[in-house]
Backbone bond lengths (Angstrom), bond angles and torsions (degrees), N, CA, C in turn:
res aa  C-N    CA-C-N  psi(-1)  N-CA   C-N-CA  omega(-1)  CA-C   N-CA-C  phi
1 M - - - 1.454 - - 1.510 109.42 -
2 L 1.320 114.35 150.25 1.451 121.30 179.14 1.516 107.61 -128.61
3 G 1.316 118.80 111.46 1.463 121.83 178.66 1.508 113.32 59.83
4 G 1.331 118.06 33.28 1.453 120.94 179.92 1.515 112.99 84.20
5 L 1.330 118.66 -4.73 1.457 123.05 -179.78 1.520 108.18 -105.80
6 P 1.326 117.98 131.89 1.455 119.37 179.23 1.524 110.73 -60.90
7 L 1.307 115.85 145.51 1.453 120.59 173.84 1.522 108.58 -73.20
8 P 1.331 118.14 159.23 1.464 119.93 178.64 1.527 110.36 -51.07
9 G 1.311 115.20 134.38 1.456 120.55 -178.83 1.510 113.38 94.77
10 E 1.335 118.40 -22.28 1.468 121.69 179.75 1.516 112.40 -81.67
11 E 1.331 118.01 -20.90 1.454 120.94 -173.98 1.522 111.92 -58.88
12 K 1.327 116.54 -45.57 1.457 119.42 -177.71 1.517 110.88 -65.50
13 A 1.324 116.72 -35.84 1.458 120.33 178.39 1.518 110.89 -64.85
14 M 1.340 116.40 -27.04 1.459 120.31 179.43 1.528 111.70 -87.64
15 G 1.328 117.58 4.34 1.442 120.29 178.21 1.515 113.68 88.93
16 Q 1.308 118.21 1.18 1.455 120.76 -179.43 1.520 110.78 -68.04
17 G 1.335 117.12 -48.75 1.446 120.86 -178.39 1.513 114.00 77.28
18 I 1.311 118.07 -10.26 1.466 122.19 -179.16 1.526 107.34 -119.55
19 P 1.337 116.94 112.38 1.470 119.91 -176.82 1.530 112.81 -74.80
20 L 1.311 115.79 138.90 1.464 122.97 177.34 1.517 108.98 -117.07
21 R 1.318 115.01 148.68 1.459 120.00 173.84 1.517 108.31 -150.80
22 P 1.338 116.87 162.39 1.459 120.11 178.39 1.533 111.93 -69.83
23 F 1.309 115.79 153.74 1.465 123.24 174.98 1.519 110.53 -63.58
24 L 1.325 115.69 138.50 1.462 123.35 174.09 1.529 107.58 -122.41
25 L 1.317 117.62 147.81 1.463 120.31 -179.15 1.521 112.60 -54.59
26 K 1.316 117.84 -31.74 1.464 121.17 179.60 1.534 112.46 -64.97
27 D 1.330 117.78 -15.36 1.464 122.31 179.80 1.529 112.84 -79.58
28 T 1.312 117.67 -14.73 1.462 121.97 -167.91 1.519 113.58 -51.98
29 D 1.318 118.22 -54.23 1.465 119.57 -175.63 1.525 112.21 -63.43
30 A 1.316 116.97 -42.27 1.468 120.25 179.26 1.528 110.86 -64.33
31 L 1.339 117.55 -38.69 1.468 120.05 179.48 1.522 111.59 -72.47
32 R 1.320 117.58 -31.96 1.472 120.41 173.92 1.530 109.69 -61.06
33 E 1.322 115.69 -44.76 1.465 120.59 179.67 1.530 110.80 -65.16
34 L 1.324 117.03 -44.37 1.462 121.00 178.69 1.530 110.38 -60.54
35 F 1.325 116.64 -44.37 1.463 122.50 178.50 1.532 109.83 -55.78
36 A 1.331 116.31 -52.41 1.465 121.07 -177.42 1.528 111.56 -62.12
37 Q 1.334 117.16 -42.36 1.464 120.64 178.34 1.520 111.19 -63.86
38 S 1.314 116.17 -42.52 1.456 121.03 -179.83 1.531 110.81 -61.74
39 V 1.319 116.08 -47.19 1.466 119.95 179.08 1.522 110.00 -61.70
40 E 1.312 117.01 -47.59 1.469 120.93 -176.56 1.526 112.53 -62.93
41 E 1.321 116.73 -44.72 1.462 119.36 -171.65 1.525 115.50 -93.77
42 L 1.315 118.24 -28.39 1.469 119.32 -174.25 1.526 114.06 -96.84
43 T 1.322 117.50 -6.39 1.471 118.98 -175.41 1.530 113.21 -117.76
44 Q 1.330 117.47 12.09 1.455 121.56 -174.73 1.523 114.01 -60.89
45 E 1.317 117.48 -30.27 1.472 120.18 -178.53 1.527 112.19 -75.17
46 D 1.326 117.32 -21.14 1.461 120.63 -173.13 1.523 114.92 -111.96
47 Y 1.331 117.23 -18.46 1.466 120.90 -176.56 1.533 108.79 -135.07
48 D 1.326 116.44 139.92 1.465 119.08 -179.22 1.535 110.75 -79.13
49 E 1.322 115.68 175.78 1.460 121.41 -174.91 1.523 112.71 -58.40
50 D 1.329 117.33 -42.92 1.465 120.78 179.87 1.531 111.61 -65.71
51 Q 1.318 116.23 -39.34 1.467 119.98 178.42 1.526 110.73 -65.99
52 R 1.325 117.07 -42.73 1.465 120.25 179.34 1.526 110.99 -64.20
53 A 1.323 116.57 -40.06 1.475 120.13 178.94 1.524 110.74 -64.04
54 A 1.319 116.61 -41.79 1.471 120.40 178.53 1.525 109.94 -64.09
55 W 1.319 116.67 -44.49 1.464 121.92 -179.89 1.530 109.97 -61.18
56 A 1.329 117.24 -46.89 1.461 121.15 -179.33 1.525 111.80 -64.01
57 S 1.329 117.26 -25.65 1.469 120.54 -178.91 1.531 112.69 -66.93
58 V 1.320 116.81 -15.03 1.462 121.73 -179.75 1.529 111.40 -57.78
59 V 1.336 118.04 -26.89 1.466 120.93 -176.95 1.527 113.29 -102.39
60 E 1.323 118.04 8.75 1.461 120.01 -179.31 1.522 112.31 -61.84
61 D 1.321 117.19 -37.27 1.465 120.77 176.89 1.529 107.88 -85.09
62 G 1.325 115.75 98.38 1.458 121.31 -175.80 1.513 113.86 -59.61
63 E 1.335 117.43 -38.65 1.464 120.19 -179.67 1.528 111.01 -65.49
64 S 1.316 116.42 -42.93 1.466 120.73 179.47 1.533 110.52 -64.83
65 F 1.325 116.11 -42.18 1.461 120.78 179.00 1.532 110.33 -63.57
66 A 1.333 116.87 -45.66 1.470 120.50 178.99 1.522 110.97 -60.96
67 R 1.323 116.50 -40.63 1.472 120.81 179.11 1.533 110.03 -64.06
68 R 1.329 116.66 -40.95 1.473 120.20 178.78 1.526 110.94 -61.84
69 L 1.319 116.61 -42.95 1.460 119.97 179.13 1.523 111.87 -69.20
70 A 1.329 116.50 -39.18 1.465 120.81 -178.88 1.526 112.12 -71.67
71 D 1.319 117.74 -30.05 1.462 121.50 -180.00 1.521 112.68 -75.49
72 A 1.314 117.07 -13.53 1.460 122.35 177.32 1.528 107.77 -109.56
73 T 1.323 116.12 176.15 1.460 120.24 169.67 1.520 105.14 -89.46
74 T 1.322 115.73 107.07 1.463 120.35 -175.75 1.514 109.92 -113.44
75 L 1.329 115.03 129.16 1.460 122.40 178.15 1.525 109.17 -110.66
76 V 1.320 115.20 144.92 1.462 122.26 -176.05 1.525 109.12 -125.53
77 V 1.331 115.35 141.30 1.458 121.35 170.28 1.528 106.42 -108.41
78 E 1.328 114.85 112.45 1.462 122.10 177.67 1.517 106.86 -131.56
79 I 1.317 116.17 123.62 1.459 121.07 -179.30 1.525 108.22 -125.92
80 D 1.304 115.98 122.96 1.466 121.92 179.97 1.524 111.99 50.91
81 G 1.329 116.58 42.71 1.454 121.35 177.07 1.518 115.38 79.76
82 E 1.325 117.38 -0.55 1.471 121.80 179.62 1.529 108.79 -104.96
83 Y 1.327 115.68 131.75 1.461 121.10 -179.93 1.527 109.21 -86.52
84 H 1.326 115.07 124.35 1.456 121.24 -177.85 1.520 112.81 -102.87
85 G 1.339 117.86 -25.77 1.458 120.31 -179.97 1.512 111.44 173.58
86 F 1.328 114.61 172.19 1.467 120.84 176.03 1.512 108.93 -156.80
87 G 1.315 114.83 156.74 1.456 121.02 177.22 1.511 109.33 -149.37
88 S 1.342 115.93 150.62 1.459 118.65 -179.66 1.517 111.48 -134.03
89 L 1.320 113.94 144.60 1.461 123.95 178.86 1.520 107.54 -114.19
90 K 1.318 116.36 119.95 1.466 122.14 -179.04 1.525 109.21 -105.13
91 D 1.317 116.21 134.11 1.463 122.64 176.97 1.533 113.05 55.18
92 N 1.297 117.22 26.36 1.470 123.75 179.07 1.521 114.11 57.96
93 R 1.341 116.99 18.22 1.475 118.41 -179.76 1.519 114.42 -150.35
94 V 1.330 118.98 -2.08 1.459 121.40 -178.59 1.530 109.55 -124.98
95 I 1.328 116.59 121.90 1.461 120.49 171.21 1.524 104.56 -77.55
96 D 1.322 115.57 101.80 1.461 121.03 -173.22 1.518 111.64 -81.14
97 M 1.315 117.46 -41.26 1.460 121.86 -179.50 1.521 108.78 -144.05
98 L 1.332 115.62 144.28 1.461 121.89 173.61 1.532 106.27 -153.74
99 Y 1.322 115.33 105.68 1.458 120.80 -175.61 1.515 110.19 -132.67
100 V 1.335 115.54 139.57 1.456 123.09 -179.24 1.520 107.94 -125.14
101 H 1.327 116.15 143.76 1.461 119.73 176.61 1.526 107.95 -57.99
102 P 1.338 117.59 134.84 1.467 120.12 -174.55 1.523 114.53 -57.77
103 H 1.319 118.49 -30.70 1.469 120.20 -179.52 1.520 112.43 -77.62
104 L 1.333 116.96 -7.33 1.462 120.69 -177.93 1.527 112.71 -116.21
105 A 1.321 117.06 2.36 1.468 120.50 179.33 1.530 109.38 -59.51
106 G 1.317 115.53 136.91 1.457 120.90 179.32 1.520 114.05 88.24
107 N 1.337 117.63 4.17 1.461 121.26 -179.16 1.524 113.65 -105.05
108 G 1.327 118.04 13.93 1.455 120.99 175.02 1.515 115.72 96.04
109 V 1.325 118.29 -5.30 1.461 120.75 -179.01 1.528 110.11 -64.77
110 G 1.322 117.20 -50.06 1.463 121.10 -179.84 1.519 112.01 -62.06
111 S 1.310 116.80 -42.48 1.468 120.82 179.02 1.520 111.34 -63.76
112 T 1.322 116.85 -41.32 1.463 120.66 178.81 1.521 110.60 -63.37
113 L 1.331 116.53 -45.61 1.464 120.34 178.58 1.522 111.09 -61.69
114 L 1.339 116.69 -47.44 1.463 120.16 -178.27 1.529 111.06 -63.40
115 D 1.318 117.32 -43.23 1.472 120.48 178.29 1.528 110.69 -57.82
116 A 1.332 116.45 -43.72 1.466 120.56 -178.73 1.523 111.23 -66.45
117 L 1.329 116.98 -42.56 1.468 120.27 179.36 1.525 110.87 -64.84
118 E 1.323 116.96 -39.30 1.467 120.27 177.30 1.531 110.93 -65.02
119 R 1.339 117.08 -41.66 1.470 120.17 178.00 1.519 110.71 -61.44
120 L 1.328 116.21 -41.26 1.469 119.77 177.55 1.519 111.07 -62.27
121 A 1.334 116.88 -47.23 1.467 120.22 -179.39 1.525 110.81 -60.13
122 K 1.314 116.21 -46.96 1.466 120.78 -179.27 1.530 110.25 -64.35
123 G 1.322 116.63 -43.73 1.458 121.26 179.64 1.521 112.81 -63.66
124 R 1.316 116.81 -24.87 1.467 121.64 179.00 1.526 112.05 -94.31
125 G 1.332 115.84 11.60 1.454 120.02 172.60 1.510 116.77 94.59
126 S 1.303 118.71 4.23 1.460 120.30 179.53 1.528 110.29 -73.12
127 A 1.327 116.07 139.78 1.467 121.19 178.10 1.526 111.80 -82.72
128 G 1.322 116.31 -9.37 1.453 120.78 179.73 1.509 110.40 175.63
129 V 1.335 115.62 179.44 1.461 121.28 -179.82 1.518 110.22 -132.78
130 T 1.331 113.83 158.45 1.458 122.56 179.03 1.514 108.58 -125.41
131 V 1.324 116.55 149.51 1.460 122.28 174.99 1.525 108.51 -144.11
132 D 1.318 116.30 142.96 1.462 120.98 169.33 1.519 105.44 -96.62
133 A 1.329 116.08 95.95 1.461 122.55 -173.11 1.522 111.17 -85.94
134 S 1.322 114.95 132.06 1.461 119.36 173.54 1.528 108.52 -63.57
135 D 1.315 116.00 162.34 1.461 119.08 177.16 1.527 110.32 -60.27
136 S 1.330 116.89 -31.71 1.462 121.68 179.86 1.529 112.42 -71.38
137 A 1.320 117.94 -26.44 1.468 121.83 -175.97 1.520 113.58 -102.20
138 Q 1.305 117.92 -5.82 1.465 120.20 -173.53 1.527 112.53 -58.25
139 I 1.304 118.39 -43.34 1.472 120.74 -179.53 1.526 110.65 -63.98
140 F 1.342 116.96 -40.33 1.467 121.23 177.22 1.523 110.11 -53.74
141 F 1.344 117.00 -47.73 1.462 120.66 -178.36 1.529 111.74 -71.56
142 E 1.328 118.17 -38.13 1.470 120.60 177.14 1.524 110.39 -58.27
143 Q 1.325 116.61 -42.31 1.466 120.88 -179.02 1.524 112.22 -65.51
144 R 1.315 117.45 -15.25 1.458 122.28 179.86 1.523 112.31 -107.93
145 G 1.331 116.20 18.75 1.454 120.63 172.70 1.511 116.71 91.51
146 Y 1.310 118.46 9.59 1.465 121.19 178.32 1.525 109.12 -83.90
147 V 1.331 115.28 144.80 1.462 121.90 -177.43 1.532 108.79 -119.42
148 A 1.317 115.72 131.63 1.462 120.93 179.80 1.524 110.68 -65.73
149 Q 1.335 116.05 135.34 1.464 122.10 179.41 1.524 111.86 -113.30
150 S 1.344 116.90 -41.69 1.471 119.90 -178.12 1.525 110.33 -159.83
151 R 1.338 114.68 154.39 1.469 121.49 173.76 1.514 107.59 -95.40
152 N 1.319 115.65 145.31 1.456 121.09 -177.50 1.523 110.53 -131.17
153 S 1.314 115.95 145.72 1.471 123.16 169.81 1.522 106.00 -112.78
154 V 1.325 115.61 116.30 1.454 121.03 -174.16 1.530 109.46 -111.02
155 P 1.338 117.59 122.73 1.464 119.05 176.85 1.533 110.80 -77.55
156 V 1.322 115.80 127.15 1.463 121.87 175.85 1.521 106.23 -136.42
157 E 1.343 114.81 120.76 1.460 120.36 -173.61 1.530 107.43 54.87
158 D 1.324 118.27 -124.69 1.466 120.81 179.69 1.530 111.67 -105.86
159 Q 1.341 116.09 21.77 1.463 121.78 -177.08 1.533 110.49 -119.82
160 W 1.324 114.60 160.16 1.462 121.55 172.72 1.518 107.26 -113.42
161 L 1.329 116.47 125.92 1.457 121.87 178.37 1.522 108.98 -112.42
162 M 1.315 115.26 133.61 1.460 120.63 178.20 1.530 109.31 -92.03
163 N 1.328 115.47 142.44 1.453 121.46 170.32 1.524 108.12 -149.69
164 T 1.314 115.42 176.37 1.462 121.06 -178.24 1.520 109.57 -128.34
165 T 1.323 116.48 125.44 1.456 120.17 173.40 1.522 107.38 -74.91
166 M 1.332 115.75 126.41 1.457 122.27 -178.25 1.520 108.81 -128.86
167 T 1.323 116.33 148.26 1.464 120.36 178.77 1.521 110.72 -128.18
168 K 1.310 113.71 155.32 1.458 121.27 172.97 1.514 106.62 -134.70
169 T 1.322 116.26 124.14 1.459 122.00 177.70 1.511 107.70 -96.29
170 F 1.328 115.60 133.27 1.456 119.81 179.28 1.518 110.06 -81.02
171 T 1.303 115.89 139.33 1.457 121.79 175.50 1.517 107.71 -77.69
172 P 1.343 117.03 128.08 1.477 118.67 178.67 1.525 110.07 -60.04
173 A 1.311 115.35 144.39 1.465 120.66 177.85 1.519 109.65 -63.66
174 A 1.305 115.55 140.74 1.473 120.26 178.58 1.521 109.25 -65.68
175 K 1.312 116.28 136.89 1.471 120.57 -179.89 1.528 108.30 -85.96
176 D 1.286 115.01 141.36 1.463 121.72 179.41 1.519 108.28 -77.93
177 D 1.347 116.52 117.80 1.463 121.09 -178.41 1.524 112.30 -67.82
178 A 1.325 117.29 -16.81 1.472 120.05 -177.25 1.523 112.20 -78.87
179 Q 1.318 118.43 -6.84 1.463 120.21 -176.49 1.486 112.19 -70.72
């Protein structure tokens, strides 16, 4: 294990079944495509076409997107050359991105990524994490113990996108009375 996160190949032994690895620059184009597909297909009930297009435009600049992923702790799920999802932890306390391929949503990829990012944050001393959850993802985070703090209107291109800032406080580890 490295920092509380299983090393590649250890995930399946731990019952995860979904392998995680760190982001590599070579992943950038595939993750840009996954991001755009996820936004387009998984958020249709909550955001209109113009809003989704503006949101997807965030990854048009590949260098900027790669820098954003590299500046955070970003984990990738890639199985047999196919990208299933990715998530990033910024400043050891902010879930900056969490995206799953639309055809794999609901199969545990997002939960595995989020669990790993939370373990990293906790292992690095964070008392909790924050996420700005899209309206489409809010229930996912609520089911994992996140609590809504505020609603936000975020300008992207010529559109306004709504999201909710949510937090999760980590429960301190129980102290061993035998010490």
